[in-house]
C-alpha positions, 0 to 999 in steps of 0.5 A: 155375399149371402150366408146359406139358409139353415135348410139345405141350400139345394132346397128350392126357394118359394115362388117369387114375383109375378107370372104370365098366362092368357089375358082378356078383360075381366068379367063380373060374375055372380056366384053360381048357386048350382056350381057351389052346391055341386062342386066336390070338396077336397078331403080334409086329411093331409096328404102324406109326405111320400105322396107329395114327394112324387110331385117334385120332378125336374125332368132334364137333358144333359150333355157335355161339350168337348171342353168339359162344360156340363150343360143341363136343359129343363123344359118349362113352357108356361112363359116365354122365358129361359132361366140361364144359370152358370155355376163355377165350382169355386168359392171362398173355401178355395182361397189361398192364405192372404187372399180372403174375399177374392172369390167374391171380389172376382164375382164383382169384376165379372159384371164390369164388362168383357172384351166384346161387351165393354162397360157394365154388364147390366147395360146389355142385360137391360137391353134384352129385359132380363129379370132375376139377375144377379151373381153370388159367391158362397164358401163353395161356388160362384154363380151368375144367373138371369132369366131372359126372353126366349128370343134373347137367349142367343144374346144371353149365351154370348154374354156368358161365354164372353165373360167365361172365355174373353174377360181379362182383356177388359179387367183394368187396374181402375176397374179392380180398384173401383170394385175393391171399394164397392166390396169393402162398402158391402162389407161395411154395410154388413158389419155395421148392422147389430150383430154383424161381426158375430159370424167372423168369430163363429168361423174363426173359432169353430174351424182351425187356422188353415181350415178352408172354412176358417174365414168368411166369404167377404174376407178381410179389409187387409186381404182385399187391399192386397188384391192385384191384377196378377191375382185376377189373371191367376184366379180366372185362368185356374178357376174359370175354365169351362171344365169347372162350370155347369150351365143350366137352361131352364124354361121355354127351350128344349135340348135339341135347340139348346145344344147347337147354341151352346156349342156355337158360343162356348165350344171354342173356349179352351179347357182350363187347368183341372180344378180340385176344390178344397177338401175339409174335415169336420173338426171337433173342438178339444174343449168347450169355448165361450166368448162375450161380444158387445154390440149395438143390440137391444137384448142379450143373445146366447148361442151355441155352435157345432161343426157337423157333416156337409151337404152330401152326408145323409146325416145332414138331413137328420140334423136339419129335421132335428133343428126344425123340431128343436127350434125351426118350426113355429111349434118347436120345442124352444118356441113352446118352452122358452118363448111361450110357456116359460117366457124366458126369451123373446125368440129362440131358434135352432138350425143349420148352415149347410155347406158342401164339406161341412155344416154348422149347427146352432142353437140360440135364444134372445133373452127377455129383458130383465131375465138373467142370461145365465138362466136362459143359457142353462135352460137352453142346454137342458132342453138340448140335452132332453131332446137328445135323450128323448128324441123327436116324435113321429108327428114332429118329424112329419111336420118338419119334413112336410115343410121342406117338401112343401117348399120344394113344390112351391119352388118348382114354379120358378125357372131361375133366380135365387132358388128356382129349378135351375139352381136345384139342378146346378147345385146337385151337379156342382156339389154331388156330380148328380143333377138328380141329387134333389130326388135323393135328398127328398127321398131321405126327407120322406124316409127319415125316422125319429131314431135317425134324427136322435142318433145324429143329434146325439153324435154331433151335439154332445161334442164341445160347443163354441158359445157366444154371449152377445150383449148390449154395449160398445163394439171394438174399434172398426178395422178400416181399409188402408188401401190407397192407389199408389199409381205404380200400375196405370188405371188403364192397364189390363190383366191381359191383352184383348183377343180377336173381336167377336160379333154380338148376335142380334136379339130375336123376336120377343113375345109380348105379355099375356097376363092371366084372366081375372074373374070377379065374383062375390061370396054369399055375404057380398065380399068381393073375390078376384080370382086367376088360375095358374096351373104350373104347380099344385099351390093355392095362393090366397090374400085376405086384404083389409083396408087398414094398414099402418095408416089406420093407426091413431097417431097417438097409438102407432103400432096397434095395427101391427100388434093386432095382426100379430095376435091373429097368429096366436091361436083361435077360440078352438086352438091355442098358439101351439096347437095352431102352429102344429095344425099349420105344419101338419098341412104344410100351409104357410099362413102369415100376416103383414101390414103395409101403409094402406092394407093389412093382409092375411096371406096363405100359400097352401098345397092344393091337395090340403086346401080345404083344411088350410082354409079352415085354419085361415077362417078360424084365425080371422073370425075367432082369434083368441087374443089370449092375455098371456100371448098378448103380454108376450107379443108386447115384450117381443114388439118392444124389444124389436123397437129397441133393436130398430133404434140401434140399427142404422136402417131402422133408425132412418126408417123411423125418422123420415116419415114424420119429417115428410108428412108431419107427426099426425098424418096417417102415413107418418108411420113409426116403424115397429110402433111407439113404445109408449103405445105398445106398452099401454095397449090392452086386450080391449084396445086390440079387439076394438081395432080388430072389430073396426078394421078386420071385418068382412065389409072391409075385406077383399079376397084375392086367389091364384090357384091351380084349381078352378073357381068352381072348386075354390068358391064353395070352399071360400063360402064355407069359411067366409060366406056367412061372416057378418060385420060386428056392430061397431062402425067400420074404421075410416082413415083421416087423410087430408091434403098432402103437406106442402113440400119445403122450399129449402132442403135440410139435413137431420143428423142422428148420431150412431157412434163408431159407424163405419158407414153412414145411412143417407135416407132422403125424401120429398113428397111429390104432387103425383096422383098415384092413380094417374098415368105414371109411365113417363115419371116412372121411366124418369125415376129409372134413369135417375135412381130406380135401377142398377144403371141409374145415375145415382147408383152409377155415380156413387157405386160404379164410378166412385166406389163409395157405396154398395148400392144407392137408389131412388124410388117413387113409392106408390101409396094409395093417397101419396107418392113420395120420392125416397133416396137410400144411399149407405156410404162409407163414413168419410164420404158422407158429405161428398155423397150428399153433394153428389146426390144433390148434383145428380138430381139437380142436373137431371131436373135442369140441363141434363135431362134424359138422353136418347141412350137412357130412354132407349135402354129403359124403354127396352128393359121395361117392355122386354122384362114383362113376361119374366116379371110375371112368371109365378102365381105369387107375383100375379097375386101381388099385381092383382092387389096393386091394380085393384088398390090403384084403380087400374084395369086387370090387363094394366100390364098388357097395356104398358108396352105401347105406352112405353114405346110412345114416350119421348125424352121431352115428355119424360123430362117434363114429368120428372120436373113437374114431380121433383124439386131439387131443394125440397129434400129432407136428408136423414143421415145416420152415422158417427156424428164426430166423423160426419158433422164436420163434412155436413157443415161444408154443404151449406144446408141447415143441419139439425141433430136429433135423437133416434125415435 
């Protein structure tokens, strides 16, 4: 279950992983002086929002089958893939009393096989190399999506039609009981996080009993316990008919080809009952209401909530823009006053949860340690009142709307996934009966006025609010499941009798990957530049990569790298933090910093029409950062609060503990997530400037660019900003890597107590002898079989067989100088010991007499080859691949070489690779959970257990 973002859910998400284009070996080129001198430089004036809106278009065809299935087809031939997305107009708001969580539980059942596709649905998806695969349930709809190679479209349509029309004969009591356990572990996983119980209270108090939005999508343990096979049959029959669905095909397809295929596979499915999704009014509380909650949080958070109009109301756009100005933008009123100027809060925000019938508007602030929460609450209310009285300025509204439109343009690059073009079309058709609804929404953003924003805020935010003060403390006892199979219904009993068999269509010819050409050149000062062109959207992606990362931190000063990166975003010599944020927003450019273990990166995603001034901001940011003392003090407080929160979050606790246990405390890779509180507290401006001068400098930097603009236009702009940047006098930094520490001869368990946790986080690891720059194809295939994907042995055992976890995986983490194998397995608390025993058995078996099978090898090989074009659909994915190829010493066409190498694998070679990499008894298992529950279980395993405090 996923909560909807504060923005309108129909807004397209920004581009995700990789993209495909023509490829050939890269050529080293020198900067052409004449081209640099003569290339036209784009205007430095931001492009107006209405002009950008004209660039957002998703042309498509529409037809409706006789059974009522609505089909939308959008052509996008940039890659040989098709996004297949099907939306059912049913969500948790449509659940009857006593059946909360059922819409989401049913979504899980749809992935556990149909009458003609027995077993796990992911088996068939992997055979065709599907990417961007998932299903989600919201309050208002349930959707299923995958991006498939063009030659596998027949198979994908057959698969979706089989679970639409031929499901119930495959849903057994055993499958229902298993997925009930999986969903309950998904619920535990979310509930176990600090603040994980807040949204239950928001819905229960903001919406009255019986209101469709009164309960969460994940539901209650008791209602999940009560779900029966009869419920499954009724839900499917009443809600999953073709006349209650929208199918979108977006990608390398046209309507003339699509229509006969859809009619072939879906045409014989009968209509279902007429579905009438639940209606819902926008309630008003009779009086303000406040509650206090306690949880494992580092600082107090104060919040206000109001019910407001839903997706189809024009006022929602006004409220969304109003929320951005108030607390969504980096330059927002809250950020400026509460966080930067008065420093009463470590963070503050405002925005929307956008639902179909209603919305939820919120304002919140996390109180700075040492400040009275009552003072922050008072100031929060004063700022809201002042904003309502004054309204936003024209400039604020323009910055907010440009951010929304920029996100829409970035999203146009992806056909499927969580936020691609298929999602936009399906959402408009499902919720508004209009697949072009996105155009109307964008037109509203482009035309919204400050007066409209002020009027909407005044109308809805002057009503009584529901308020929560979330304070550090002990949360109430967790309400656990009481379900236990009673055996009255046999595990093999199905919800219906299977129908006639259907023939599974073959997979057609699949295209091979064509990775973009990569051109290598240099700036005037010798800085290397790698460039690739992608023309699908008018966006330029840039990464300034510094050879630093967390590994550059002195072992006694963990966190300095992150703090220094953060200070780059806090203003320049010419612009303070507020002015810098406003400048970014005026251009619609996204500028961020990030640090991995090996690299520190400044990234930019710019509207190419605004490229020149966007690059100028990046140039000022890295060359002349201000490192203002007041900003440093604020960032240190935020960083220390974030560390305190990590020390209370189960995943954060595990992540801070494991690296030092694997590498030893002084190794560069023994990073302490968030940093060392002592080092952060002691860090001075001089310390950060010294770090910057050693590591963030032109002779330690490489530039990567993926853009729709040609290199002849890009290069002079880069030279203008970075070509004359000279290294400081300080020597360049050097990381101190020694030999990889020896792997222990025997496993051990490190237990970290987190009282009251309904779920334990298991994070195990060991260092391998793998050279990250060697041929890792065979060992990667072995990893996929053991723990690397959904169908891996670890996940299928703990999730799909036993139902103890929402997901358990193992991965080989490629770092520049090391390759650890890491297992992550959150499991229900009462199964912690058994889960470690099962993990040990799965790993041990795989490394001895239960090596890779012929079926596993064939499946993983097919998936690895067939997914390649879909993996590289977007420019940001191409950029990421260019950077990783460079760091690991791979050729530019590395991914094009993989198919042949995958085909050449043997079971013996795969087994040999993994057995040479892993040792069954070489693990350190970190367990974060309730020691009173967990420790007796661990004592039975025969593995030494050490209890330690969270770092």
